[in-house]
C-alpha positions as CSV (number, residue, x, y, z in Angstrom):
1,M,50.2,153.6,-11.9
2,T,47.0,151.8,-12.2
3,E,47.5,148.3,-13.1
4,Q,45.2,146.5,-15.3
5,I,43.8,143.2,-14.0
6,E,44.0,140.7,-16.7
7,N,41.5,138.3,-15.4
8,P,38.9,140.1,-13.1
9,E,36.7,137.0,-12.8
10,A,39.5,135.0,-11.2
11,V,40.2,137.8,-8.8
12,L,36.5,138.0,-7.9
13,A,36.3,134.2,-7.5
14,A,39.4,134.3,-5.2
15,L,37.8,137.2,-3.2
16,E,34.6,135.2,-2.8
17,R,36.6,132.1,-1.6
18,A,38.5,134.3,0.9
19,K,35.2,135.7,2.2
20,A,33.7,132.2,2.5
21,D,36.8,130.9,4.3
22,A,36.8,134.0,6.6
23,K,33.1,133.4,7.4
24,K,33.7,129.7,8.1
25,Y,36.6,130.5,10.4
26,R,34.6,133.2,12.2
27,E,31.7,130.8,12.7
28,A,34.1,128.2,14.0
29,S,35.7,130.7,16.3
30,E,32.3,131.8,17.7
31,S,31.3,128.2,18.2
32,L,34.5,127.5,20.1
33,Q,34.2,130.6,22.1
34,A,30.6,129.6,23.1
35,E,31.9,126.1,24.1
36,V,34.7,127.7,26.2
37,T,32.1,130.0,27.9
38,A,29.8,126.9,28.6
39,L,32.7,124.9,30.0
40,Q,33.8,127.8,32.2
41,T,30.3,128.1,33.5
42,S,30.2,124.4,34.1
43,T,33.5,124.5,35.9
44,D,32.3,127.4,38.1
45,E,29.2,125.4,38.9
46,M,31.2,122.3,39.7
47,K,33.5,124.4,42.0
48,A,30.4,125.7,43.8
49,V,29.0,122.2,44.2
50,I,32.3,120.9,45.5
51,Q,32.6,123.7,48.0
52,S,29.0,123.1,49.2
53,M,29.8,119.4,49.6
54,E,33.0,120.2,51.5
55,D,31.0,122.5,53.8
56,G,28.3,120.0,54.1
57,D,30.8,117.2,54.7
58,G,31.9,118.9,57.9
59,E,28.3,119.2,59.0
60,W,27.7,115.5,58.1
61,K,30.8,114.4,60.0
62,A,29.8,116.4,63.1
63,K,26.3,114.8,63.1
64,A,27.7,111.3,62.4
65,K,30.3,111.8,65.2
66,E,27.6,112.9,67.7
67,L,25.4,109.9,66.8
68,L,28.2,107.4,67.0
69,V,29.4,108.8,70.3
70,R,25.8,108.8,71.7
71,E,25.6,105.1,70.8
72,S,28.8,104.3,72.5
73,L,27.8,105.8,75.8
74,D,25.9,104.1,78.6
75,A,22.2,104.4,78.0
76,T,21.3,105.8,81.5
77,N,22.8,109.3,81.3
78,R,23.6,109.4,77.6
79,D,22.2,112.8,76.8
80,R,23.5,114.4,79.9
81,V,27.1,113.1,79.4
82,L,27.0,114.0,75.7
83,K,26.4,117.7,76.7
84,F,29.7,117.8,78.5
85,L,31.9,115.8,76.1
86,D,34.5,117.6,74.1
87,L,33.5,116.5,70.6
88,D,36.4,118.3,69.0
89,S,38.8,115.9,70.7
90,I,37.0,113.0,69.1
91,D,37.7,112.3,65.4
92,F,37.5,109.5,62.8
93,D,40.6,107.5,62.0
94,G,41.5,106.2,58.5
95,D,39.1,103.2,58.9
96,G,36.2,105.5,59.8
97,K,36.2,104.5,63.5
98,L,36.0,107.0,66.3
99,T,39.1,107.8,68.3
100,G,39.4,109.7,71.5
101,V,36.0,108.7,72.9
102,D,37.5,106.9,75.9
103,D,39.7,109.8,76.8
104,A,36.8,112.3,76.5
105,V,34.6,110.2,78.7
106,A,37.3,109.7,81.3
107,K,37.8,113.5,81.4
108,V,34.1,114.0,82.0
109,K,34.1,111.2,84.7
110,T,36.9,113.0,86.6
111,D,35.3,116.4,86.2
112,L,31.6,115.4,86.8
113,P,31.5,112.0,88.6
114,E,27.9,112.6,89.7
115,L,26.9,111.8,86.1
116,F,28.2,108.3,86.4
117,D,27.7,107.4,90.1
118,V,24.1,106.8,91.0
119,K,24.6,107.6,94.7
120,R,26.0,111.0,93.8
121,S,23.4,111.8,91.2
122,V,20.6,111.4,93.7
123,G,21.9,114.1,96.1
124,G,25.5,113.5,97.1
125,E,27.2,110.4,98.3
126,A,25.0,108.3,100.6
127,D,26.6,109.2,104.0
128,Q,29.9,110.5,102.8
129,F,31.4,111.0,106.3
130,T,30.8,107.6,107.8
131,K,30.8,105.6,104.6
132,Q,27.9,103.6,105.9
133,E,24.8,102.5,103.9
134,A,22.2,105.2,103.6
135,K,19.1,104.6,105.6
136,P,16.0,105.1,103.6
137,D,13.4,107.5,104.9
138,P,10.5,105.7,106.5
139,S,7.3,105.8,104.5
140,D,4.1,107.2,105.9
141,T,2.8,103.7,106.4
142,D,5.8,102.8,108.5
143,L,5.4,105.9,110.6
144,Q,1.7,105.1,111.2
145,M,2.6,101.5,112.1
146,A,5.2,102.8,114.6
147,R,2.8,105.1,116.2
148,L,0.1,102.5,116.4
149,F,2.3,99.9,118.0
150,K,4.4,102.5,119.9
151,K,7.6,101.7,118.2
152,S,10.3,104.3,117.9
């Protein structure tokens, strides 16, 4: 049952070639596996960067929106009006311009007219029942002059 190998050197040479080929393929496989792992890590890192950019993009848009809305408002009560604006109703269109600012400001004007009307912001309308001009309070000098010259 034992067979005799006629050329043992040829068999040993074939075995050595098979071992060398196996080693070469194993090293290539390990190298490719390392590249796959590196690419997977790189892909995961890129996904994390993209996610953080998307999260930051919302932050950036909100800040840009607030700054652009602030610049579009009247300078006198800009900060006070901005507190009451519904910034969620304001958005960017396809060209990067703000839309909905006029509607949001109109809503604040109807809800809080005292922010826009100087007479109301001082302390109510100037004589709201008679609709006459408000008379300014006399100054101390005017009162002294009236007493001095007996004017009433």
